[in-house]
Legacy VTK file of the C-alpha trace (Angstrom):
# vtk DataFile Version 3.0
C-alpha trace
ASCII
DATASET POLYDATA
POINTS 275 float
141.916 88.086 109.174
143.259 89.771 106.081
142.529 93.412 105.479
140.143 92.569 102.746
138.204 90.113 104.908
137.995 92.592 107.857
136.579 95.250 105.629
133.973 92.835 104.301
133.208 91.742 107.732
132.543 95.294 108.847
130.478 96.063 105.851
128.285 93.053 106.417
127.753 94.000 110.118
126.768 97.440 109.073
124.296 96.134 106.438
122.933 93.762 109.009
122.272 96.502 111.554
120.577 98.745 108.970
118.183 95.958 108.082
117.422 95.461 111.698
116.813 99.106 112.107
114.563 99.191 109.267
112.537 96.235 110.594
112.287 97.824 114.016
110.935 101.091 112.737
107.554 99.900 111.730
107.288 97.785 114.955
108.011 100.882 117.043
105.152 102.872 115.291
102.845 100.034 116.330
104.063 100.063 119.900
103.837 103.820 120.100
100.268 103.884 118.632
99.181 101.229 121.146
100.032 103.450 123.967
98.739 106.737 122.496
95.367 107.599 123.871
94.744 110.123 121.012
93.931 107.119 118.631
96.567 108.465 116.158
98.544 105.902 114.252
101.468 108.294 113.286
102.899 111.057 115.433
105.831 113.352 115.043
107.408 112.412 118.492
109.193 109.421 119.340
107.280 108.835 122.502
103.609 109.550 122.832
103.048 112.675 125.112
100.595 111.140 127.344
101.275 107.420 127.192
98.797 105.233 129.056
97.151 101.766 128.750
93.809 103.335 127.662
93.731 101.440 124.230
94.411 98.034 126.055
91.629 98.719 128.473
89.312 99.706 125.613
90.212 96.543 123.649
89.170 94.206 126.430
86.009 96.030 127.528
84.543 97.243 124.357
85.542 94.235 121.914
85.696 90.573 121.883
89.365 90.271 121.697
89.571 87.332 123.903
87.092 85.454 121.766
89.024 86.294 118.573
92.246 84.921 120.144
90.569 81.830 121.310
88.992 81.200 117.739
92.352 81.881 116.154
94.114 79.421 118.548
91.452 76.770 117.786
91.753 77.313 114.085
95.453 77.549 113.862
96.253 74.584 116.148
93.620 72.372 114.479
94.739 73.266 110.971
98.468 73.029 112.025
98.145 69.557 113.404
95.847 68.437 110.604
98.314 69.867 107.975
101.087 67.937 109.563
99.133 64.599 109.540
97.942 65.158 105.848
101.323 66.282 104.795
103.333 63.498 106.414
101.115 60.721 105.103
100.700 62.083 101.654
104.352 62.781 101.209
105.170 59.320 102.424
102.742 57.753 99.878
104.280 59.860 96.945
107.928 59.171 98.059
107.845 55.402 98.932
104.635 53.759 97.689
103.736 52.989 93.920
100.264 53.450 92.929
98.254 54.496 89.832
98.310 58.395 89.293
101.400 58.801 91.498
103.401 60.376 88.561
100.868 63.186 87.889
98.910 63.315 91.175
101.279 65.802 92.965
101.871 67.858 89.997
98.068 68.321 89.715
97.975 69.401 93.366
100.640 71.881 92.794
98.958 73.258 89.763
95.795 73.700 91.677
97.615 75.306 94.586
99.259 77.970 92.344
95.673 79.681 91.990
95.056 82.090 94.855
92.236 81.242 97.310
90.219 84.265 96.529
89.619 82.729 93.067
87.587 79.991 94.668
85.641 82.232 97.077
82.589 82.177 95.087
82.578 78.284 94.685
83.360 77.944 98.542
80.598 80.368 99.408
78.048 78.694 97.146
78.859 75.112 98.389
78.905 75.948 102.028
75.609 77.922 101.640
73.910 75.032 100.016
75.261 72.581 102.761
74.215 74.995 105.514
77.780 75.300 106.791
78.292 78.964 106.757
79.381 80.820 109.833
81.002 77.956 111.382
84.428 77.418 112.647
84.558 73.825 111.620
83.650 74.597 108.043
86.461 77.265 107.927
88.923 74.618 109.351
87.945 72.189 106.618
88.560 74.850 103.990
91.818 75.799 105.443
93.030 72.035 105.431
92.820 71.922 101.743
95.976 74.074 101.073
98.717 71.488 101.743
100.083 70.752 98.238
103.239 72.754 98.674
104.032 71.171 101.998
103.576 67.738 100.468
106.025 68.532 97.695
108.380 69.983 100.171
108.397 66.943 102.527
108.482 64.483 99.756
111.731 65.925 98.669
113.099 65.270 102.056
111.793 61.615 102.155
113.378 61.149 98.881
116.799 62.250 100.370
116.427 59.619 103.088
118.416 56.453 101.975
116.242 53.562 100.811
118.637 51.228 102.575
116.820 52.017 105.783
113.534 50.790 104.263
115.096 47.626 102.867
116.511 46.823 106.141
113.230 47.315 107.913
111.509 45.111 105.179
113.931 42.333 105.760
112.991 42.649 109.571
109.363 42.185 108.639
108.265 45.831 108.824
105.141 46.918 106.809
104.691 50.291 105.174
103.065 51.858 108.240
105.743 50.775 110.457
108.360 52.084 108.117
106.607 55.526 108.117
106.127 55.756 111.820
109.395 54.150 113.072
111.932 55.313 110.531
110.904 58.175 108.309
108.614 60.197 110.698
111.114 60.693 113.558
113.685 61.845 110.902
111.165 64.352 109.561
110.275 66.069 112.924
112.228 69.339 112.169
110.439 69.771 108.983
107.025 68.978 110.341
107.646 71.589 113.027
108.492 73.998 110.372
105.264 73.241 108.466
103.157 73.437 111.748
104.549 77.004 112.440
104.059 78.316 109.057
100.450 76.945 109.005
99.712 78.362 112.365
100.957 81.903 111.268
99.042 81.728 108.099
95.835 80.740 110.093
96.423 83.783 112.398
96.827 86.316 109.607
94.266 84.855 107.106
91.450 87.178 106.315
89.774 86.642 102.904
88.413 83.239 103.625
87.634 83.969 107.201
85.753 87.162 106.291
83.656 85.136 103.693
82.812 82.207 105.846
82.631 83.670 109.436
79.794 86.183 109.831
79.032 86.307 113.498
81.225 88.215 115.991
81.485 85.167 118.282
83.150 83.375 115.396
85.506 86.035 114.308
89.192 85.064 114.137
91.950 87.798 114.706
92.210 88.664 111.110
88.519 89.502 110.773
88.115 91.098 114.190
91.135 93.470 113.781
89.937 94.468 110.302
86.648 95.519 112.045
88.418 97.948 114.311
89.629 100.079 111.409
86.996 99.433 108.791
84.484 102.023 109.990
83.633 104.916 107.635
83.823 107.681 110.327
85.907 106.100 113.150
88.961 104.057 112.881
90.244 102.747 116.197
93.948 102.802 115.439
95.009 102.724 119.017
93.034 99.541 119.757
94.169 98.043 116.521
97.778 98.437 117.383
97.358 97.073 120.996
95.472 94.081 119.436
98.361 93.406 116.895
100.938 93.436 119.576
98.855 91.115 121.883
97.973 88.753 119.102
101.850 88.259 118.357
102.349 86.928 121.869
100.948 83.399 121.335
102.983 83.057 118.097
106.000 84.274 119.851
105.714 81.786 122.752
104.968 78.788 120.429
107.997 79.954 118.171
110.233 80.204 121.285
109.303 76.692 122.359
109.948 75.159 119.001
112.760 77.438 117.647
115.371 74.690 117.945
113.744 72.700 115.172
113.241 75.644 112.966
116.906 76.068 111.592
117.332 72.301 110.759
113.852 72.094 109.307
114.251 75.046 106.891
117.082 73.340 105.196
116.080 69.806 105.439
115.512 68.337 102.054
117.196 71.047 100.208
120.073 68.909 99.491
119.682 65.309 98.114
122.082 62.471 98.865
LINES 1 276
275 0 1 2 3 4 5 6 7 8 9 10 11 12 13 14 15 16 17 18 19 20 21 22 23 24 25 26 27 28 29 30 31 32 33 34 35 36 37 38 39 40 41 42 43 44 45 46 47 48 49 50 51 52 53 54 55 56 57 58 59 60 61 62 63 64 65 66 67 68 69 70 71 72 73 74 75 76 77 78 79 80 81 82 83 84 85 86 87 88 89 90 91 92 93 94 95 96 97 98 99 100 101 102 103 104 105 106 107 108 109 110 111 112 113 114 115 116 117 118 119 120 121 122 123 124 125 126 127 128 129 130 131 132 133 134 135 136 137 138 139 140 141 142 143 144 145 146 147 148 149 150 151 152 153 154 155 156 157 158 159 160 161 162 163 164 165 166 167 168 169 170 171 172 173 174 175 176 177 178 179 180 181 182 183 184 185 186 187 188 189 190 191 192 193 194 195 196 197 198 199 200 201 202 203 204 205 206 207 208 209 210 211 212 213 214 215 216 217 218 219 220 221 222 223 224 225 226 227 228 229 230 231 232 233 234 235 236 237 238 239 240 241 242 243 244 245 246 247 248 249 250 251 252 253 254 255 256 257 258 259 260 261 262 263 264 265 266 267 268 269 270 271 272 273 274
């Protein structure tokens, strides 16, 4: 390597390690608080003086943490799979089929998606209340399934980059639209669909605004609502249990991400270049 290239390489390494250090510091505060029985979130010591599993024991004995994890997994997996199905079929229709409203349909979806969810909370609450669908995981899942416009746009861009010669060859062989979708485009889009599934799953785990509005019973709480309840008390904030729950709630996502990570890198850049 030339002297200038070597200097640039070392500077890049230093910057990368600084960024990693900055990312580790807040994680370490959470780890430390989870083992600190004094229920303090910030301490002046690097290690808590009387580290123990007290907060973890309290989390499982005094809260419904297991129920929150179960509900979050049900919502996340259902919404993730549903988003993949809705996104794939809609993107194929906008990319390969010709129908009335195609030109402005996706643009309308994107415009509606630009408005934050909390702007529609009043309408969602009123509609679900009149239908008697409040405090129900199924209702919450249906509301969450409505936010797929950006994913449709992203996957449509990837489908547009797939050569149409493949479709023409399939049509000559007698394939219909469904067969072209299932046998040609869908296998090519697996990495992107995995990324969409992971992002949707992570979003469902961390979502609070809609969950806090729709879900009102402790047995229906997701992790977002349950964890907020640990620190929302006026006179008591269970920071230790909150930190322990935050660490444990990251484990399912870490396992799923580890199983699917080989698709992530290719899925993130798929569709970014046409041709």
